[in-house]
ZAMARGU-4260 file (C-alpha; in steps of 0.2 Angstrom, whole numbers, plus 5000, padded with zeros to 4 digits):
<rodrens>
0) 5000/5000/5000 | 5008/5016/4995 | 5009/5030/5008 | 5001/5047/5003 | 5012/5062/5006
5) 5006/5080/5006 | 5019/5092/4998 | 5015/5110/5002 | 5023/5122/4990 | 5025/5107/4979
10) 5026/5117/4962 | 5040/5127/4969 | 5059/5124/4966 | 5063/5112/4980 | 5045/5106/4981
15) 5044/5100/4963 | 5060/5091/4964 | 5055/5082/4980 | 5038/5077/4973 | 5048/5069/4959
20) 5059/5059/4971 | 5044/5054/4982 | 5035/5047/4967 | 5050/5038/4961 | 5052/5031/4978
25) 5034/5024/4977 | 5024/5037/4987 | 5007/5045/4982 | 5009/5063/4981 | 4996/5077/4984
30) 5003/5095/4980 | 4996/5110/4988 | 5002/5127/4982 | 4994/5144/4980 | 5005/5148/4964
35) 5011/5164/4971 | 5029/5160/4966 | 5027/5146/4954 | 5018/5140/4939 | 5005/5126/4936
40) 5015/5120/4921 | 5027/5112/4934 | 5015/5098/4935 | 5018/5094/4917 | 5037/5093/4920
45) 5034/5081/4935 | 5023/5070/4925 | 5035/5069/4911 | 5049/5064/4922 | 5040/5051/4933
50) 5025/5046/4922 | 5013/5051/4936 | 5004/5067/4938 | 5002/5071/4956 | 4985/5077/4963
55) 4985/5096/4965 | 4975/5108/4975 | 4977/5127/4973 | 4975/5132/4991 | 4982/5146/5002
60) 4987/5137/5018 | 4983/5153/5028 | 4965/5149/5024 | 4960/5136/5038 | 4944/5130/5030
65) 4952/5127/5013 | 4967/5118/5021 | 4955/5107/5031 | 4946/5103/5015 | 4962/5095/5008
70) 4962/5083/5022 | 4944/5079/5020 | 4947/5076/5001 | 4963/5065/5004 | 4960/5055/5020
75) 4975/5044/5017 | 4988/5058/5020 | 5001/5051/5032 | 5015/5063/5031 | 5017/5081/5026
80) 5033/5090/5019 | 5030/5108/5022 | 5039/5119/5010 | 5026/5133/5007 | 5034/5149/5013
85) 5040/5166/5007 | 5059/5164/5006 | 5068/5180/5000 | 5079/5188/5013 | 5079/5205/5006
90) 5060/5205/5003 | 5057/5200/5021 | 5066/5215/5027 | 5055/5226/5017 | 5038/5216/5020
95) 5040/5208/5037 | 5021/5206/5041 | 5019/5197/5025 | 5032/5185/5030 | 5026/5182/5047
100) 5008/5179/5041 | 5013/5168/5027 | 5026/5157/5036 | 5019/5156/5053 | 5000/5155/5050
105) 5002/5141/5037 | 5012/5130/5049 | 4999/5133/5063 | 4985/5128/5052 | 4994/5112/5047
110) 4999/5107/5065 | 4981/5110/5071 | 4974/5098/5058 | 4987/5084/5058 | 4980/5075/5074
115) 4962/5077/5068 | 4966/5068/5052 | 4979/5055/5059 | 4993/5063/5050 | 5008/5056/5058
120) 5024/5064/5052 | 5029/5082/5047 | 5046/5086/5038 | 5049/5104/5041 | 5059/5114/5028
125) 5070/5125/5039 | 5086/5134/5036 | 5104/5137/5041 | 5098/5155/5045 | 5093/5149/5062
130) 5112/5149/5066 | 5113/5167/5061 | 5132/5171/5058 | 5141/5158/5068 | 5156/5162/5078
135) 5172/5156/5069 | 5174/5142/5082 | 5157/5135/5077 | 5161/5133/5059 | 5156/5121/5051
140) 5140/5122/5061 | 5133/5106/5069 | 5115/5104/5074 | 5120/5108/5092 | 5128/5125/5087
145) 5120/5140/5097 | 5106/5149/5088 | 5110/5168/5085 | 5098/5182/5083 | 5091/5181/5065
150) 5097/5193/5053 | 5081/5195/5044 | 5062/5192/5047 | 5063/5177/5035 | 5076/5169/5046
155) 5066/5173/5061 | 5051/5164/5054 | 5061/5148/5053 | 5067/5150/5071 | 5049/5154/5077
160) 5042/5139/5067 | 5055/5127/5074 | 5050/5133/5091 | 5031/5131/5088 | 5034/5113/5082
165) 5044/5109/5097 | 5032/5116/5109 | 5017/5107/5101 | 5025/5090/5102 | 5031/5094/5120
170) 5012/5098/5124 | 5008/5080/5120 | 5002/5081/5102 | 5002/5064/5093 | 5014/5069/5079
175) 5032/5067/5075 | 5043/5079/5065 | 5060/5080/5057 | 5067/5097/5055 | 5079/5099/5040
180) 5090/5114/5041 | 5096/5116/5024 | 5110/5127/5016 | 5108/5135/4999 | 5099/5124/4986
185) 5104/5126/4968 | 5103/5118/4951 | 5090/5109/4940 | 5083/5092/4938 | 5094/5087/4923
190) 5106/5074/4929 | 5095/5059/4925 | 5084/5069/4913 | 5095/5079/4901 | 5080/5088/4895
195) 5079/5098/4911 | 5061/5097/4914 | 5060/5106/4930 | 5070/5120/4939 | 5070/5136/4947
200) 5058/5148/4940 | 5055/5163/4951 | 5041/5175/4946 | 5049/5192/4942 | 5067/5197/4947
205) 5075/5183/4955 | 5081/5184/4973 | 5092/5169/4973 | 5110/5170/4966 | 5109/5156/4953
210) 5094/5161/4943 | 5101/5178/4943 | 5118/5171/4936 | 5109/5161/4923 | 5098/5175/4917
215) 5112/5187/4916 | 5122/5175/4906 | 5107/5173/4895 | 5106/5192/4893 | 5089/5193/4902
220) 5097/5204/4916 | 5110/5217/4911 | 5122/5213/4925 | 5124/5203/4941 | 5129/5212/4957
225) 5139/5203/4970 | 5134/5211/4986 | 5150/5216/4996 | 5168/5212/4992 | 5175/5217/5009
230) 5169/5202/5020 | 5182/5193/5031 | 5184/5179/5018 | 5198/5174/5006 | 5191/5183/4991
235) 5180/5196/5001 | 5163/5189/4995 | 5151/5179/5006 | 5153/5160/5008 | 5138/5148/5008
240) 5136/5129/5007 | 5128/5126/4990 | 5118/5110/4988 | 5111/5102/4973 | 5092/5102/4973
245) 5091/5084/4968 | 5102/5079/4982 | 5092/5090/4994 | 5076/5082/4988 | 5082/5064/4991
250) 5086/5070/5009 | 5067/5073/5011 | 5063/5055/5005 | 5075/5048/5018 | 5068/5059/5032
255) 5050/5054/5027 | 5054/5035/5028 | 5062/5038/5045 | 5048/5048/5053 | 5034/5037/5046
260) 5042/5019/5047 | 5054/5020/5062 | 5053/5021/5080 | 5062/5037/5083 | 5062/5053/5094
265) 5047/5064/5092 | 5057/5078/5085 | 5074/5077/5076 | 5085/5090/5068 | 5097/5087/5053
270) 5109/5099/5043 | 5107/5096/5025 | 5121/5102/5015 | 5138/5097/5007 | 5149/5101/5022
275) 5160/5114/5013 | 5158/5132/5008 | 5160/5141/4991 | 5161/5160/4989 | 5149/5170/4978
280) 5164/5174/4967 | 5169/5156/4966 | 5151/5152/4960 | 5152/5164/4946 | 5169/5158/4941
285) 5164/5140/4942 | 5148/5143/4931 | 5159/5152/4918 | 5171/5138/4918 | 5158/5124/4917
290) 5147/5132/4904 | 5160/5142/4894 | 5148/5157/4895 | 5154/5174/4902 | 5143/5183/4915
295) 5143/5202/4916 | 5145/5206/4934 | 5151/5220/4946 | 5153/5222/4965 | 5140/5232/4974
300) 5138/5237/4992 | 5134/5224/5006 | 5115/5219/5007 | 5106/5220/5023 | 5102/5203/5031
305) 5116/5194/5022 | 5127/5182/5033 | 5146/5183/5030 | 5150/5164/5030 | 5142/5148/5034
310) 5143/5130/5030 | 5137/5114/5038 | 5143/5099/5047 | 5131/5086/5039 | 5139/5070/5046
315) 5123/5067/5057 | 5112/5066/5041 | 5126/5056/5032 | 5126/5043/5046 | 5108/5042/5052
320) 5098/5046/5036 | 5111/5036/5026 | 5111/5052/5014 | 5125/5062/5006 | 5126/5077/4994
325) 5140/5072/4982 | 5136/5080/4965 | 5151/5091/4959 | 5148/5110/4959 | 5152/5111/4941
330) 5139/5098/4936 | 5126/5107/4947 | 5129/5124/4939 | 5129/5116/4921 | 5112/5109/4925
335) 5105/5126/4930 | 5112/5133/4913 | 5103/5119/4904 | 5087/5123/4913 | 5089/5142/4907
340) 5093/5136/4889 | 5077/5126/4890 | 5067/5141/4896 | 5074/5151/4882 | 5070/5137/4869
345) 5052/5136/4876 | 5050/5155/4874 | 5047/5157/4893 | 5062/5168/4896
</rodrens>
């Protein structure tokens, strides 16, 4: 009997890749998305890759009754992977109330409904932003690293949501959760599928580095700005742990199997990354080397909310989940470029 998993934000970048991996691992998938930052056509890509079209409901999870109706319509849902959230650091500084409303209310509604509809497990999409800017002695960060004050409302919503899940489970709620704190997801689903059928497609000007790089390389954006070159790093630009989105998606499948099928603690935390960092400048240079395409870029001032350097110790996920991110960075960036080329060929952008 296939287990049914609800994927919120499932037409988004990480959600769509995770839906593919779930289907290929034998799960039934129900996607809920309000399409505020994704497109319905993503379902076509998922279907082309897997041969299965997931069930889809266009629902805003801030709407309690609409969310409840999803559980009434699909009574077999056993687990939830919760991606649906606003996620741009810069925008969250400008629109904090929108971020708190979107990111916190949607989680509250899901948690309240889970015990009522016998949903056992929640995989929560958290972020390394909960660690803030780690002190040098805490790099690479482990799951036990102290949490710093968030540098943006976006980061704060992840911290608040982690606390809400912990408090709810502590209160005796009959659910389990695995919190995945991930680093910077990049790339597109083209390793097994050279046609690059799904990838990152932000509405409007992208907030993430890689789509901005690929759109600049394609000539859609005039130039890329690297925010800050005076950080305390080898080349002066910020350092992040960049993880291939397909590797990241597979971590969610491993976590779901653990939360549903194994006798584990009620709540567990895992860092999901590669275990090493790359600077923004390294990303641009590696992209140029991998694709043989030049990117028009310049340095600009630092951006509010950015963390100087962070990368994860992911050995806990490697050993307990039996999962590892090992796709070479050049391959990942090449996959992102193939996706951009497909968007151009299809007349999307």
